[in-house]
C-alpha positions as CSV (number, residue, x, y, z in Angstrom):
1,M,-55.5,95.4,164.8
2,K,-57.5,95.2,161.6
3,L,-61.1,94.0,162.5
4,T,-62.0,91.9,159.5
5,Q,-65.3,90.1,158.9
6,E,-63.4,86.8,159.6
7,I,-62.6,88.0,163.1
8,L,-66.0,89.4,163.8
9,K,-68.3,86.7,162.3
10,D,-68.1,84.5,165.4
11,Y,-70.0,87.3,167.3
12,I,-72.9,87.3,164.9
13,K,-75.2,85.0,166.8
14,R,-78.8,85.4,167.8
15,E,-78.0,85.3,171.5
16,N,-75.6,88.2,171.2
17,F,-78.3,90.7,170.0
18,F,-81.4,92.3,171.4
19,S,-84.4,92.8,169.1
20,R,-84.4,96.3,167.7
21,D,-88.2,96.7,168.1
22,L,-88.3,95.2,171.6
23,S,-85.4,97.5,172.6
24,W,-87.4,100.5,171.3
25,I,-90.4,99.4,173.5
26,E,-88.0,99.3,176.5
27,F,-87.1,102.9,175.6
28,N,-90.7,104.0,175.6
29,H,-91.0,102.2,179.0
30,R,-88.3,104.6,180.3
31,V,-90.5,107.5,179.0
32,L,-93.4,105.8,180.9
33,E,-91.3,105.7,184.1
34,E,-90.8,109.5,183.8
35,A,-94.6,109.9,183.5
36,L,-94.9,107.9,186.7
37,N,-92.1,109.6,188.6
38,P,-93.6,111.2,191.7
39,D,-90.6,113.5,192.0
40,L,-91.5,115.3,188.7
41,P,-94.0,118.2,188.8
42,L,-97.5,117.3,187.7
43,L,-97.5,119.0,184.3
44,D,-94.2,117.4,183.4
45,R,-95.6,114.0,184.1
46,I,-98.5,114.8,181.9
47,K,-96.0,115.9,179.2
48,F,-94.3,112.5,179.4
49,I,-97.7,110.7,179.1
50,S,-98.3,112.6,175.9
51,I,-94.8,111.8,174.6
52,F,-95.3,108.1,175.4
53,F,-98.5,107.9,173.3
54,T,-97.1,110.0,170.5
55,N,-94.1,107.6,170.3
56,L,-96.4,104.6,170.4
57,D,-98.5,105.9,167.5
58,E,-95.4,106.3,165.4
59,F,-94.2,102.8,166.4
60,Y,-97.4,101.3,165.1
61,M,-97.4,103.4,161.9
62,I,-93.8,102.3,161.1
63,R,-92.5,99.3,162.9
64,I,-95.6,97.2,163.7
65,S,-96.9,97.9,160.2
66,G,-93.6,96.6,158.9
67,L,-93.9,93.4,160.9
68,K,-97.5,92.8,159.7
69,E,-96.4,93.4,156.1
70,Q,-93.7,90.7,156.5
71,I,-96.2,88.3,158.0
72,R,-98.6,88.9,155.1
73,A,-95.7,88.2,152.7
74,N,-95.1,84.9,154.5
75,I,-91.6,85.9,155.6
76,I,-90.4,83.5,158.2
77,E,-86.7,84.2,158.3
78,P,-85.6,85.4,161.7
79,S,-83.8,88.7,162.2
80,I,-80.4,88.9,163.7
81,D,-81.9,88.5,167.2
82,G,-83.4,85.1,166.1
83,L,-87.1,86.2,166.2
84,T,-89.4,85.6,163.3
85,P,-91.8,88.5,162.4
86,I,-94.7,86.5,164.1
87,E,-92.7,86.0,167.3
88,E,-91.5,89.6,167.3
89,L,-95.1,91.0,166.9
90,K,-96.4,88.7,169.6
91,R,-93.7,89.8,172.1
92,A,-94.2,93.5,171.1
93,E,-97.9,93.4,171.8
94,E,-97.3,91.5,175.1
95,M,-95.0,94.3,176.2
96,I,-97.1,97.2,175.0
97,K,-100.4,96.2,176.6
98,P,-99.4,96.4,180.2
99,Q,-97.6,99.7,179.6
100,V,-100.8,101.3,178.1
101,D,-103.0,99.8,180.9
102,T,-100.6,101.2,183.5
103,L,-100.7,104.7,182.1
104,L,-104.5,104.7,181.7
105,K,-105.0,103.6,185.3
106,Y,-102.5,106.2,186.5
107,W,-104.4,108.9,184.5
108,K,-107.8,107.8,185.9
109,N,-106.8,107.0,189.5
110,T,-104.0,109.5,190.2
111,L,-103.6,112.3,187.8
112,I,-107.2,113.4,187.6
113,D,-107.3,113.8,191.4
114,E,-103.9,115.6,191.4
115,L,-105.2,118.0,188.7
116,K,-108.3,118.7,190.9
117,E,-106.0,119.5,193.9
118,N,-104.4,122.1,191.7
119,N,-107.7,123.6,190.5
120,I,-107.6,121.9,187.1
121,F,-110.8,120.0,186.5
122,I,-111.5,117.6,183.7
123,S,-115.2,117.1,184.2
124,C,-118.0,115.1,182.7
125,I,-120.9,117.2,181.4
126,D,-123.3,115.6,183.9
127,E,-121.1,117.1,186.7
128,L,-121.6,120.7,185.4
129,S,-124.3,123.1,186.6
130,H,-127.5,123.6,184.5
131,D,-126.2,127.0,183.4
132,E,-122.9,125.6,182.3
133,Q,-124.6,122.8,180.4
134,S,-126.9,125.3,178.6
135,K,-124.0,127.5,177.6
136,L,-122.0,124.5,176.3
137,T,-125.0,123.4,174.3
138,E,-125.1,126.9,172.7
139,Y,-121.4,126.7,172.0
140,F,-121.9,123.3,170.4
141,N,-124.7,124.5,168.2
142,N,-122.7,127.6,167.1
143,E,-119.1,126.3,166.9
144,I,-119.0,122.6,166.7
145,Y,-122.2,121.4,165.0
146,P,-121.4,123.1,161.7
147,V,-118.1,121.3,161.4
148,L,-119.5,117.8,162.1
149,T,-120.3,115.5,159.2
150,P,-122.2,112.3,160.1
151,L,-121.6,109.6,157.4
152,A,-124.2,106.9,156.9
153,F,-123.3,103.4,155.9
154,D,-126.0,101.6,153.9
155,P,-126.4,99.9,150.5
156,G,-126.5,103.3,148.8
157,R,-123.6,104.9,150.7
158,P,-120.3,103.0,151.0
159,F,-118.4,102.7,154.3
160,P,-116.7,106.0,154.8
161,Y,-112.9,106.6,154.6
162,I,-111.4,106.9,158.0
163,S,-108.2,108.9,158.4
164,N,-105.1,107.9,160.3
165,L,-105.1,108.5,164.0
166,S,-108.6,110.0,163.8
167,L,-111.0,109.6,166.7
168,S,-114.6,108.7,165.7
169,F,-117.9,107.6,167.0
170,A,-119.5,104.4,165.7
171,I,-123.2,105.1,166.0
172,Q,-126.3,102.9,165.7
173,V,-129.5,104.7,165.0
174,K,-133.1,103.5,164.7
175,K,-135.6,105.0,162.2
176,P,-139.3,105.3,163.1
177,N,-140.0,102.2,160.9
178,S,-137.8,100.2,163.4
179,E,-134.9,99.7,161.0
180,L,-131.4,99.9,162.5
181,Y,-128.6,101.8,160.7
182,F,-124.9,102.4,161.2
183,A,-123.2,105.8,161.0
184,R,-119.7,107.1,161.6
185,L,-119.0,110.6,163.1
186,K,-115.5,111.9,163.1
187,I,-114.3,114.1,166.0
188,P,-112.7,117.0,164.2
189,S,-108.9,117.2,164.8
190,I,-109.0,121.0,163.9
191,L,-110.8,121.6,167.2
192,P,-109.1,121.4,170.6
193,R,-109.6,118.0,172.2
194,L,-109.8,119.6,175.7
195,I,-112.3,122.5,175.8
196,K,-111.7,125.1,178.5
197,L,-115.0,126.2,179.9
198,D,-113.9,129.7,180.7
199,D,-113.0,130.3,177.1
200,V,-116.4,128.9,175.9
201,I,-118.7,130.3,178.5
202,T,-117.3,133.8,179.3
203,G,-114.7,134.2,176.7
204,N,-112.2,135.2,179.4
205,T,-109.4,133.5,181.2
206,S,-108.9,133.8,184.9
207,N,-107.8,137.1,186.3
208,I,-104.1,137.1,186.9
209,D,-104.7,138.2,190.5
210,E,-107.2,135.5,191.3
211,E,-106.4,131.9,192.3
212,F,-106.0,129.9,189.1
213,N,-109.0,127.7,188.3
214,A,-109.6,125.9,185.0
215,K,-112.3,123.5,184.1
216,F,-112.1,121.3,181.0
217,I,-114.3,118.9,179.2
218,W,-113.4,116.4,176.4
219,L,-114.6,117.5,173.0
220,D,-115.8,113.9,172.4
221,D,-118.0,114.1,175.5
222,L,-119.6,117.3,174.4
223,I,-120.3,115.8,171.0
224,Y,-121.7,112.6,172.6
225,H,-123.9,114.7,174.8
226,N,-125.4,116.4,171.8
227,V,-125.3,113.6,169.2
228,N,-129.1,113.5,169.0
229,S,-129.1,116.9,167.2
230,L,-127.2,115.3,164.3
231,F,-129.9,112.6,163.7
232,P,-133.3,114.5,164.1
233,G,-136.3,112.1,164.1
234,L,-134.1,109.1,164.9
235,E,-133.4,107.2,168.1
236,I,-129.7,106.9,169.1
237,I,-129.3,103.3,170.2
238,S,-125.6,103.5,171.0
239,A,-122.5,105.6,170.2
240,H,-119.0,104.3,171.0
241,K,-115.6,105.7,170.2
242,F,-112.9,104.1,168.1
243,R,-109.5,105.2,166.7
244,I,-107.5,103.7,163.8
245,T,-103.8,103.7,163.0
246,R,-102.6,103.2,159.4
247,N,-99.4,102.0,157.9
248,T,-97.6,105.2,156.9
249,D,-94.3,103.6,155.8
250,L,-95.1,103.2,152.2
251,E,-92.3,102.2,149.8
252,I,-91.0,104.8,147.4
253,Q,-90.0,103.5,144.0
254,E,-87.3,106.1,143.6
255,D,-85.4,104.3,140.9
256,E,-88.5,104.4,138.6
257,A,-89.2,108.1,139.2
258,D,-88.6,110.8,136.6
259,D,-89.4,113.5,139.2
260,L,-88.6,112.8,142.8
261,L,-90.7,115.8,144.0
262,A,-93.8,114.5,142.2
263,I,-93.4,111.0,143.5
264,I,-92.9,112.1,147.1
265,E,-96.0,114.3,146.8
266,E,-97.9,111.3,145.5
267,N,-96.5,109.1,148.3
268,V,-97.8,111.6,150.9
269,K,-101.3,111.2,149.4
270,R,-101.0,107.4,149.3
271,R,-100.0,107.3,152.9
272,K,-103.5,108.5,153.9
273,F,-104.8,105.2,152.5
274,G,-102.3,102.8,154.1
275,S,-103.7,99.6,155.5
276,V,-105.1,99.7,159.1
277,V,-102.6,98.2,161.6
278,R,-104.5,99.0,164.8
279,C,-108.1,99.7,165.7
280,E,-108.7,100.9,169.3
281,V,-112.2,100.6,170.5
282,E,-114.1,101.7,173.5
283,K,-114.4,99.1,176.3
284,D,-118.2,98.6,176.0
285,M,-118.5,98.7,172.2
286,P,-121.0,96.0,171.2
287,D,-119.8,93.0,169.1
288,F,-121.9,93.9,166.1
289,M,-120.2,97.3,165.8
290,I,-116.8,95.7,166.1
291,D,-117.8,93.2,163.4
292,I,-118.8,96.1,161.1
293,L,-115.5,97.9,161.7
294,S,-113.4,94.7,161.3
295,K,-115.1,93.7,158.0
296,N,-114.9,97.2,156.4
297,L,-111.5,98.1,157.7
298,Q,-110.2,94.7,156.7
299,I,-108.7,93.9,160.0
300,S,-108.6,90.8,162.2
301,E,-109.3,90.3,165.9
302,K,-105.5,90.7,166.5
303,D,-105.6,94.2,165.2
304,L,-108.2,95.3,167.8
305,Q,-107.3,96.8,171.1
306,I,-110.0,97.3,173.8
307,V,-109.3,100.6,175.6
308,D,-110.6,101.3,179.1
309,G,-110.0,105.0,179.2
310,P,-109.6,108.0,177.0
311,M,-108.0,107.3,173.5
312,G,-105.4,109.5,171.9
313,L,-103.9,110.7,175.2
314,S,-101.1,112.4,173.2
315,S,-103.6,115.4,173.0
316,I,-103.2,116.1,176.7
317,M,-99.9,118.0,175.9
318,S,-102.2,121.1,175.7
319,L,-102.4,121.0,179.5
320,Y,-98.6,121.6,179.7
321,D,-99.3,125.1,178.2
322,L,-101.2,126.2,181.2
323,P,-99.5,129.2,183.0
324,L,-98.6,127.2,186.1
325,H,-94.9,127.3,186.6
326,N,-95.2,125.8,190.0
327,L,-96.4,122.6,188.3
328,K,-93.4,122.4,185.9
329,E,-89.7,122.0,186.2
330,K,-87.8,125.3,186.7
331,P,-87.7,127.2,183.5
332,F,-84.5,127.4,181.5
333,H,-83.6,129.9,178.8
334,P,-80.7,129.1,176.5
335,V,-77.7,131.2,177.2
336,L,-75.9,133.3,174.6
337,P,-72.2,132.4,174.9
338,K,-70.0,135.4,175.8
339,A,-68.1,135.2,172.6
340,F,-71.2,136.3,170.7
341,E,-71.9,139.3,173.1
342,D,-68.7,141.1,171.9
343,E,-70.0,144.4,170.5
344,D,-66.6,145.2,169.0
345,R,-66.7,142.2,166.8
346,E,-67.5,143.3,163.2
347,S,-68.9,139.9,162.1
348,I,-69.4,136.3,163.1
349,F,-66.8,135.4,160.6
350,D,-64.2,137.4,162.6
351,L,-65.0,135.3,165.6
352,I,-64.7,132.0,163.6
353,T,-61.4,133.2,162.1
354,Q,-60.0,133.7,165.7
355,R,-61.0,130.3,166.9
356,D,-63.3,127.3,166.4
357,V,-66.7,127.7,168.0
358,L,-68.7,124.9,169.7
359,L,-72.4,125.4,170.7
360,H,-74.2,123.0,172.9
361,H,-77.9,123.3,172.5
362,P,-80.3,123.8,174.2
363,Y,-77.9,125.1,176.9
364,D,-76.3,127.5,174.4
365,S,-78.7,129.5,172.3
366,F,-79.4,128.5,168.7
367,S,-79.5,132.2,167.7
368,P,-75.8,132.3,166.6
369,V,-76.6,129.6,164.0
370,V,-79.5,131.6,162.6
371,D,-77.4,134.8,162.9
372,M,-74.7,133.2,160.8
373,I,-77.1,132.6,157.9
374,K,-78.7,136.0,158.4
375,E,-75.3,137.8,158.3
376,A,-74.2,135.7,155.3
377,S,-77.4,136.7,153.4
378,R,-76.6,140.4,153.9
379,D,-72.8,140.5,153.8
380,P,-71.7,141.9,150.4
381,S,-68.5,139.9,150.8
382,V,-70.4,136.6,150.8
383,L,-70.5,134.9,147.4
384,A,-72.3,131.7,148.1
385,I,-74.2,129.8,150.7
386,K,-74.8,126.0,150.6
387,Q,-76.9,124.1,153.2
388,T,-78.6,120.8,153.9
389,L,-82.1,120.9,155.4
390,Y,-83.7,117.7,156.9
391,R,-86.3,118.9,159.4
392,V,-86.4,122.6,159.2
393,G,-89.7,123.3,161.0
394,S,-92.9,125.1,159.9
395,H,-91.8,128.7,160.7
396,S,-88.1,128.9,159.8
397,P,-86.2,132.1,159.8
398,I,-83.4,130.3,158.1
399,I,-85.5,129.8,155.0
400,K,-86.2,133.5,154.9
401,Y,-82.5,134.4,155.0
402,L,-81.7,131.9,152.3
403,I,-84.3,133.5,150.1
404,D,-83.0,137.0,151.0
405,A,-79.5,135.8,149.9
406,A,-80.7,134.5,146.6
407,E,-82.6,137.7,145.9
408,A,-79.5,139.7,146.7
409,G,-77.7,137.9,143.9
410,K,-75.7,135.4,145.9
411,Q,-75.2,131.8,144.8
412,V,-77.5,129.7,147.1
413,A,-77.8,125.9,146.9
414,V,-79.9,124.0,149.3
415,L,-80.5,120.3,149.6
416,V,-84.0,119.8,151.0
417,E,-84.4,116.1,152.0
418,L,-88.0,115.3,150.8
419,K,-87.8,111.8,152.3
420,A,-87.6,113.0,155.9
421,R,-90.4,110.9,157.4
422,F,-93.5,112.9,158.5
423,D,-91.9,116.1,157.3
424,E,-92.4,115.5,153.6
425,E,-95.2,118.0,153.2
426,N,-93.4,120.7,155.1
427,N,-90.2,120.1,153.1
428,I,-92.0,120.1,149.8
429,F,-93.5,123.5,150.7
430,W,-90.1,125.0,151.6
431,A,-88.4,123.5,148.5
432,K,-91.0,125.1,146.2
433,A,-90.7,128.5,148.1
434,L,-86.9,128.4,147.7
435,E,-87.0,127.4,144.0
436,K,-89.4,130.3,143.4
437,A,-86.9,132.7,144.9
438,G,-84.1,131.5,142.6
439,V,-82.4,129.1,145.0
440,H,-80.7,126.1,143.5
441,V,-82.7,123.3,145.2
442,V,-81.8,119.6,145.2
443,Y,-84.3,117.1,146.6
444,G,-81.9,114.4,147.6
445,L,-80.2,111.4,146.1
446,V,-82.0,108.3,144.7
447,G,-81.7,105.5,147.2
448,L,-80.1,107.6,150.0
449,K,-81.5,110.1,152.5
450,T,-79.3,113.1,153.2
451,H,-79.1,113.3,156.9
452,A,-75.9,115.3,157.2
453,K,-76.2,118.8,158.9
454,M,-73.9,121.1,157.0
455,T,-73.7,124.8,156.0
456,L,-70.9,126.2,153.8
457,I,-70.4,129.9,153.4
458,V,-68.0,131.2,150.7
459,R,-66.7,134.7,151.3
460,K,-64.3,137.1,149.5
461,E,-61.6,138.4,151.8
462,N,-58.5,140.4,150.9
463,N,-58.9,139.4,147.2
464,K,-59.0,135.7,148.2
465,V,-61.9,133.3,148.6
466,K,-62.3,131.9,152.1
467,R,-64.8,129.2,153.3
468,Y,-66.6,128.8,156.6
469,V,-68.7,125.9,157.8
470,H,-71.2,125.0,160.4
471,L,-71.6,121.3,161.1
472,G,-74.1,119.9,163.5
473,T,-75.5,116.8,165.2
474,G,-79.1,118.1,164.9
475,N,-81.4,119.8,162.5
476,Y,-81.5,123.5,161.5
477,N,-84.7,123.9,163.5
478,P,-84.8,126.7,166.1
479,S,-87.8,125.1,167.8
480,T,-86.4,121.6,168.4
481,A,-83.0,123.2,169.3
482,K,-84.8,124.3,172.6
483,L,-85.9,120.7,173.3
484,Y,-83.1,118.5,171.9
485,T,-79.5,118.3,173.1
486,D,-77.2,118.8,170.1
487,Y,-73.9,120.2,169.1
488,G,-73.1,122.8,166.5
489,F,-69.5,123.4,165.3
490,M,-68.3,126.5,163.4
491,T,-64.8,126.5,161.8
492,D,-62.7,127.8,159.0
493,D,-60.4,124.8,159.1
494,Q,-59.2,124.5,155.5
495,D,-59.4,120.7,155.3
496,I,-62.9,120.5,156.8
497,C,-64.1,123.3,154.6
498,A,-62.6,121.6,151.5
499,D,-64.3,118.3,152.5
500,V,-67.7,119.9,153.0
501,S,-67.3,121.6,149.6
502,E,-66.7,118.1,148.0
503,V,-69.7,116.6,149.9
504,F,-71.9,119.4,148.4
505,N,-70.5,118.7,145.0
506,Y,-71.5,115.0,145.5
507,L,-75.0,116.1,146.5
508,T,-75.7,118.7,143.8
509,G,-73.6,117.4,140.9
510,Y,-71.7,114.2,139.9
511,S,-68.8,113.2,142.0
512,E,-67.1,109.9,142.7
513,Q,-65.0,111.3,145.6
514,K,-63.6,108.4,147.6
515,K,-61.2,110.1,150.0
516,Y,-61.7,113.0,152.4
517,R,-59.2,114.8,154.4
518,K,-60.8,114.9,157.8
519,L,-64.5,114.1,157.4
520,W,-66.0,110.6,157.6
521,V,-68.8,110.3,155.1
522,A,-71.5,107.7,154.8
523,P,-72.2,105.5,152.9
524,L,-68.5,105.7,152.0
525,N,-66.4,105.1,155.1
526,I,-67.9,105.7,158.5
527,R,-68.1,102.1,159.5
528,K,-64.6,101.5,158.2
529,E,-63.2,104.4,160.2
530,F,-65.0,103.1,163.4
531,L,-63.6,99.6,162.9
532,K,-60.1,101.0,162.4
533,L,-60.1,103.1,165.6
534,I,-61.7,100.3,167.7
535,G,-59.0,98.1,166.3
536,E,-56.3,100.5,167.4
537,E,-57.8,100.6,170.9
538,I,-57.6,96.8,171.0
539,E,-53.9,97.0,170.0
540,N,-53.3,99.4,172.9
541,A,-55.1,97.0,175.3
542,K,-52.9,94.1,174.2
543,A,-49.8,96.3,174.8
544,G,-51.0,96.9,178.4
545,K,-51.9,100.5,177.8
546,K,-54.9,102.4,179.2
547,T,-57.9,102.2,176.9
548,H,-61.3,103.8,176.9
549,L,-64.2,104.2,174.4
550,I,-67.1,106.5,175.2
551,F,-69.8,106.6,172.5
552,K,-73.0,108.7,172.9
553,M,-75.8,108.2,170.4
554,N,-79.5,107.7,169.9
555,S,-79.3,104.1,168.7
556,L,-76.8,101.2,168.4
557,V,-78.0,98.6,165.9
558,D,-75.2,97.9,163.4
559,P,-74.0,94.2,163.8
560,M,-70.5,94.8,162.6
561,I,-69.9,97.7,165.0
562,I,-71.5,95.7,167.9
563,A,-69.3,92.7,167.0
564,A,-66.2,95.0,167.1
565,L,-67.2,96.3,170.5
566,Y,-67.5,92.7,171.8
567,E,-64.1,91.9,170.5
568,A,-62.7,95.1,172.1
569,S,-64.3,94.1,175.4
570,N,-62.8,90.7,175.3
571,Q,-59.4,92.2,174.7
572,G,-59.7,94.3,177.8
573,V,-60.9,97.7,176.4
574,K,-63.0,99.7,178.8
575,I,-66.3,100.8,177.0
576,D,-69.0,103.2,178.1
577,L,-72.0,103.6,175.9
578,I,-74.6,106.2,176.4
579,V,-77.5,105.1,174.1
580,R,-80.7,107.0,174.6
581,G,-83.0,104.7,172.6
582,I,-82.5,101.4,170.8
583,C,-79.6,99.3,171.8
584,C,-79.1,95.8,170.2
585,L,-75.8,95.1,172.1
586,V,-76.0,92.8,175.1
587,P,-73.9,94.4,177.9
588,Q,-72.1,92.9,180.9
589,M,-72.5,89.3,179.6
590,P,-69.6,87.1,180.9
591,G,-67.2,86.2,178.2
592,L,-68.9,88.5,175.7
593,S,-69.2,92.0,177.0
594,D,-67.8,92.1,180.6
595,N,-66.2,95.5,180.0
596,I,-69.2,97.2,178.4
597,I,-71.6,99.4,180.4
598,V,-74.6,100.8,178.6
599,R,-76.5,103.8,180.0
600,S,-79.7,105.5,178.8
601,I,-80.5,109.0,179.9
602,V,-84.1,110.2,179.7
603,G,-84.8,113.7,181.0
604,R,-86.5,117.0,180.3
605,F,-84.5,117.4,177.0
606,L,-84.3,114.7,174.3
607,E,-80.7,113.4,174.2
608,H,-79.9,113.7,170.5
609,S,-76.2,114.6,170.2
610,R,-73.8,112.0,168.8
611,V,-70.3,112.0,170.4
612,Y,-67.6,109.4,169.8
613,Y,-64.5,109.4,172.0
614,F,-61.4,107.2,171.6
615,Y,-58.7,107.4,174.3
616,N,-56.2,106.3,171.6
617,G,-53.1,105.9,173.7
618,G,-53.6,109.2,175.4
619,K,-54.1,111.2,172.1
620,E,-57.8,111.4,172.9
621,L,-59.7,111.5,169.6
622,M,-63.1,113.1,169.6
623,Y,-65.7,113.0,166.8
624,L,-69.2,114.5,166.5
625,G,-71.8,114.0,163.8
626,S,-75.2,113.3,162.4
627,A,-74.9,109.5,162.3
628,D,-76.1,106.9,164.8
629,L,-74.5,103.4,164.5
630,M,-77.3,101.8,162.5
631,Q,-77.2,100.1,159.1
632,R,-79.6,102.8,157.7
633,N,-77.2,105.6,158.8
634,L,-74.0,103.9,157.6
635,D,-75.3,102.3,154.4
636,R,-78.4,104.2,153.2
637,R,-77.9,107.8,154.2
638,V,-75.5,110.6,153.5
639,E,-74.0,111.3,156.9
640,T,-70.9,113.2,158.2
641,I,-68.8,112.6,161.2
642,F,-66.3,115.4,161.9
643,P,-63.3,115.6,164.3
644,I,-62.9,118.0,167.2
645,E,-59.2,118.9,167.2
646,N,-59.2,122.1,169.3
647,K,-57.9,120.9,172.7
648,T,-60.0,123.3,174.7
649,I,-63.2,122.3,173.0
650,K,-62.3,118.6,173.1
651,K,-61.6,118.9,176.9
652,S,-64.9,120.7,177.4
653,I,-67.0,118.0,175.7
654,K,-65.2,115.3,177.7
655,E,-65.5,117.0,181.1
656,T,-68.9,118.7,180.7
657,L,-70.9,116.1,178.8
658,L,-69.3,112.6,178.8
659,D,-67.8,112.5,182.3
660,I,-70.9,114.0,183.9
661,S,-73.2,111.7,181.9
662,L,-71.3,108.8,183.3
663,K,-71.8,110.1,186.8
664,D,-75.5,110.8,186.4
665,N,-77.4,109.0,189.2
666,Q,-80.8,110.6,188.7
667,K,-81.9,110.1,185.1
668,A,-79.4,107.5,183.9
669,R,-80.5,103.9,183.7
670,I,-78.2,100.9,183.2
671,L,-79.0,98.2,180.7
672,L,-78.9,94.7,182.0
673,P,-78.1,91.5,180.1
674,N,-81.9,90.6,180.2
675,R,-82.8,93.7,178.2
676,G,-84.2,95.4,181.2
677,Y,-83.0,98.7,182.7
678,V,-82.3,99.7,186.3
679,M,-81.8,103.2,187.7
680,N,-78.1,104.2,188.3
681,H,-78.8,105.0,191.9
682,K,-76.7,107.3,194.0
683,L,-74.0,105.6,196.0
684,Y,-73.1,106.4,199.6
685,N,-71.3,109.8,199.9
686,Q,-71.8,110.5,196.2
687,D,-73.0,113.8,194.9
688,V,-76.5,113.9,193.4
689,V,-75.9,114.3,189.6
690,N,-78.5,115.0,186.9
691,V,-76.4,115.7,183.8
692,Q,-79.1,118.0,182.2
693,E,-79.6,120.0,185.4
694,W,-75.8,120.1,185.8
695,L,-75.4,121.5,182.2
696,M,-78.1,124.1,182.7
697,D,-76.3,125.3,185.9
698,Y,-73.0,125.2,184.1
699,A,-74.2,127.2,181.1
700,A,-75.8,129.9,183.3
701,G,-73.0,130.0,185.9
702,S,-70.0,132.2,186.6
703,E,-66.5,130.9,186.1
704,K,-66.3,130.4,189.9
705,K,-69.4,128.3,189.8
706,K,-68.2,126.3,186.8
707,K,-65.0,125.3,188.6
708,K,-67.1,124.2,191.6
709,L,-69.4,122.2,189.4
710,K,-66.5,120.3,187.8
711,K,-65.6,118.9,191.3
712,V,-68.6,116.6,191.5
713,K,-67.7,113.2,192.8
């Protein structure tokens, strides 16, 4: 069945879509639920609090700032969910405030006491001994005082620039002549927010044989306690903390740029001066201070948030680094697949020649991917390496090996996507380092982000040129590969290799390629291919055949894909969606989506892999890729979706990821038609299933254990 716009247009109604932004807030609420989960170890709950506030900061910097820009531009047209920007902003703030209040109360009333019970103390300075206070004052004078810069605000000195996400004191001082003045003091982000007293007072950590005991104070409390020393001869009337969030989603005029690198560098600088979208102020800050901040930051009362508790709680992630494994989930170390342990194998290319290879991170080690680039850089038979880099990380061994390859005389071409949000500076640094080494560097395409994860290696074998590729669902970043679930696929399939070569030609040169052999490529045809296969599933349903779609992704937003899924549901197709974050589709709505169940899994690893399964009349098609089903991915990015044709690999993905994910009754939540989520609780006589725990056990288990694991009910 061909799913045309004419067929799907009837589904494009406001009541058939959830708000993208409100759906994201629901996702962060699931992160909050993990922070409140009493079954999680203490430091893991603290980790989730940090993640919650980090997520929220980014949401304000990008999405809330975008809504406020629309309101300033007098945009009143509703989005697809029917909400105007003003309505959406109001509902977002109404949802966020109780979430923040809940976590601040939980921190103050529960976690502080639990930390004490485990000999981790976050103390006020007044609670410390006289000797401890004296040594802290000495530490302040020697290590902190020289870094601090109080900035006065008076007719001769303008209101100081305040950086994004910086924590500051607003201070009122009184001169001997009774005049009152205002000053701002930034709490330096280069210093640890939580100061460990052992490190400061004795310079030693606890003896490994002694019972663990750690005492911390907030850096801001130490500064507050010594703030008089910064204003000698003046009286401190009051000092209160505040924190601002700026709009960081500044528009890039790519089509007017002569040099994309230069304009991205300029944009990164401009981002520091984006408009203020949120100002958090301490609970008891006096009105006149709020008035000074509001006037000079050019914000209204709606942009102010009164905070009853510590600000910037993302910084408590440092507590997770404490050496207390009893307060964390059991450690897991990625497993090196047996195929890569074969000492008789001459090279990784021999292995790929024998069979396709699938790696499932973080359960499988990322080292084979790094080793593939390393070996290619040193192998005299390798002629060329081509790679896309989106978020490569600050300490990347892959960059080193690409440089080594170029210096060894190989042809090396790398697309470094400079527009990867919040990684621009890092990517600019690596792009320049690669260029300096003689690598052919491309910065990206005007109007498109290159989000595809591809490596192409060209090798001379037996007087013939042969190609190998690695395709992934996640970034070439060894650090995040330990925290995100992603797939990596290595193959020498001639059609896929030829397709990847042509995508690189499109990225680095001029190509109007319209057809590919096996790859789906955005912005060319990914949506088209999805609609085609969903249409075939509908035809099978009409013919009375078994049908099933299982899509796993980060976000589902695209209206046409959602409309196609509604049509498929109404025609009897069984649909299971595993959507970690944003989902604009309304599931289990009578007459609209009766046959659609949406799950979200939030666990110790960030679910990041994209897997698309079509039962297809028993032929079972399986696709992996870099693209979520969002307009930005399908229309404004270069993305690749690739098929898994090896029956063993296909079966493995189905049985060890998709099927187990659908059975998860510990971390899976079911989306309801009212946009809320409920836990997918264990039913009577049903095995306890946590898909991430299951996959860790499976990766580390023997063949006998793996067979047993596959028998879960």
